[in-house]
C-alpha positions in Angstrom: 39.6 37.4 21.8 43.4 37.5 21.5 45.4 39.1 18.8 48.9 40.5 19.2 52.0 41.1 17.1 55.6 40.5 18.1 59.0 40.4 16.4 61.3 37.5 17.0 65.1 37.4 16.5 65.7 35.2 13.4 69.4 35.8 13.3 70.1 38.2 10.4 66.8 40.0 10.9 63.6 40.2 13.1 60.6 38.4 11.8 57.0 39.5 12.5 54.8 36.9 14.2 51.1 37.2 15.0 49.6 35.3 17.9 45.8 35.0 17.7 43.0 32.6 18.4 42.5 30.0 15.8 39.2 29.3 14.0 37.6 26.7 11.7 39.4 28.1 8.7 42.8 27.2 10.4 42.0 23.6 11.0 43.7 22.0 7.9 46.9 24.0 8.7 46.8 23.0 12.3 46.5 19.3 11.4 49.5 19.6 9.1 51.4 21.3 11.9 50.7 18.4 14.3 52.0 15.9 11.8 55.1 18.0 11.3 55.8 18.4 15.0 55.0 14.9 16.3 56.4 12.3 14.0 56.5 8.6 15.0 57.0 7.1 17.5 54.5 9.6 18.9 51.1 7.9 18.6 49.2 9.2 15.5 45.9 8.8 17.3 47.0 11.5 19.8 47.3 14.1 17.0 44.5 16.6 16.7 41.7 15.7 14.3 39.1 18.0 12.8 36.3 17.2 15.3 38.6 18.0 18.2 39.8 21.3 16.8 36.2 22.3 16.0 35.3 21.5 19.6 38.2 23.7 20.9 36.8 26.7 18.9 33.2 26.0 20.0 33.9 25.4 23.7 36.7 27.9 24.6 38.2 29.8 21.7 40.0 32.1 24.0 42.3 29.2 24.9 42.8 28.2 21.3 46.0 29.9 20.1 48.1 29.9 17.0 51.3 31.7 15.9 51.4 32.9 12.3 54.5 34.0 10.3 54.5 35.0 6.6 50.9 33.8 6.3 51.7 30.3 7.7 50.7 28.8 11.0 54.0 27.9 12.7 52.8 27.1 16.2 49.7 26.3 18.3 48.7 26.0 21.9 45.4 24.9 23.4 44.0 25.2 26.9 40.8 24.9 29.0 39.7 25.9 32.4 39.4 23.2 35.1 38.9 23.1 38.8 42.2 21.7 40.2 42.5 20.2 43.7 46.1 20.3 44.9 45.4 17.5 47.3 44.6 15.2 44.4 46.9 16.2 41.6 47.3 13.0 39.6 45.2 12.4 36.5 45.4 11.1 33.0 45.6 13.3 29.9 42.4 11.8 28.5 40.5 12.6 31.7 41.5 16.2 32.1 41.1 17.0 28.4 37.9 15.0 27.7 39.9 12.9 25.2 41.1 16.1 23.5 37.7 17.6 23.0 37.8 19.9 26.1 34.0 19.6 26.6 34.7 19.4 30.3 35.8 23.1 30.3 34.6 24.8 33.5 34.2 28.6 33.1 34.2 29.0 36.9 37.2 26.8 37.5 40.4 27.9 39.2 43.1 26.9 36.8 44.0 27.1 33.1 45.1 23.7 31.9 47.4 23.5 28.9 46.4 20.6 26.6 49.1 20.9 23.9 51.8 23.1 22.5 53.6 22.7 19.2 56.0 24.7 17.1 57.1 23.9 13.6 60.7 22.5 13.6 61.6 25.2 11.0 60.8 27.9 13.6 62.2 26.4 16.8 64.9 28.3 18.8 63.2 31.6 17.9 61.2 31.8 21.1 57.8 31.1 19.5 56.9 28.5 22.2 57.8 30.9 25.0 55.6 33.6 23.4 52.7 31.3 23.2 53.2 30.3 26.8 53.4 34.0 27.8 50.1 34.6 26.1 48.5 31.8 28.1 50.0 33.4 31.3 48.3 36.6 30.2 45.0 34.8 29.7 45.4 33.2 33.2 45.8 36.7 34.7 42.9 38.2 32.6 40.6 35.4 33.8 41.6 35.9 37.4 42.7 32.2 37.7 44.9 30.9 40.4 47.4 29.1 38.2 48.3 27.6 34.8 48.9 23.8 34.8 49.8 21.1 32.3 51.4 17.7 32.2 54.8 17.9 30.5 56.3 15.0 28.6 59.8 13.9 29.4 60.8 12.4 26.0 64.5 11.8 26.9 63.6 9.8 30.0 63.7 6.4 28.2 67.4 7.0 27.7 68.0 7.0 31.4 65.2 4.8 32.7 67.5 1.9 33.6 69.5 4.0 36.1 67.1 6.7 37.2 63.5 6.8 38.5 61.3 9.5 36.9 61.8 11.6 40.1 65.6 11.2 39.9 65.5 12.1 36.2 63.6 15.3 36.9 66.0 16.2 39.7 68.9 15.6 37.3 67.4 18.1 34.9 66.9 20.6 37.7 70.6 20.1 38.8 71.8 20.7 35.2 73.1 17.1 34.8 70.5 16.3 32.1 68.6 18.2 29.5 65.1 17.2 28.3 63.6 19.1 25.3 60.2 19.5 27.0 61.0 19.7 30.7 63.9 22.1 30.1 61.7 24.3 27.9 58.9 24.5 30.5 61.4 25.4 33.2 62.8 28.1 30.9 59.2 29.4 30.6 58.9 29.8 34.4 56.9 26.6 35.1 57.6 24.6 38.3 57.3 20.8 38.8 54.7 19.7 41.2 54.7 15.9 40.9 55.3 12.9 38.6 52.1 11.5 37.0 52.5 7.8 35.9 50.4 6.5 33.0 49.5 10.1 32.0 49.8 9.4 28.2 50.6 6.6 25.9 54.0 8.0 25.2 56.8 5.5 24.4 59.6 8.0 24.9 58.5 9.2 28.3 57.5 5.6 29.3 54.0 7.0 30.0 55.2 9.5 32.6 54.6 13.2 32.7 55.6 16.0 35.1 52.7 18.2 36.3 54.1 21.7 35.8 52.6 24.9 37.4 52.8 28.6 37.0 51.2 30.5 39.8 49.4 33.8 38.9 51.2 36.5 40.9 48.2 38.7 40.8 45.7 36.2 42.1 43.7 36.7 45.2 40.8 34.7 46.5 37.7 36.8 46.3 35.6 34.5 48.4 
């Protein structure tokens, strides 16, 4: 199980934050956090419900993380282990996450797949999301997995869709001509784009598109 303490720069002072695995007792706070982080037009049916969160704890609690400050859950991140085939990278969110229940977790898989990450708007810009991601990288290394993966939303894409294809939009972000709150964050965390996945998620802002983002485990070696 994971439990670690960090201090984040809050401007006038450093604030203590604990990153740990979440449990049944944290479920009401996690549901509240989801509503705070993903207001409309994000589909309400895609927010975590109690049954899904209980399943995360039951199936793979090591990959169920939360960040806590001053006794309040301010961030969360969930993952599962899958077997990823680089020759067939495209998939839908509901397929790879078992509709958010992660019952398709494969303990002998080759990749840690990030299902979700959220940080309270009140605590953004403090590096909480990056620390949660770093903890998932550590879990990837600890488990001896080849990579960390996840489909990243591109919520600003709808503003440029008339003039740019999804691939052109991602390249514009890479070239520094555009900024996207999710894609730019993932790049800042060390993730690399692999491909565009159409119809990944019912996401009005991203027009259904996602970017499959990878972090390769630098310590990985094939033991077979």
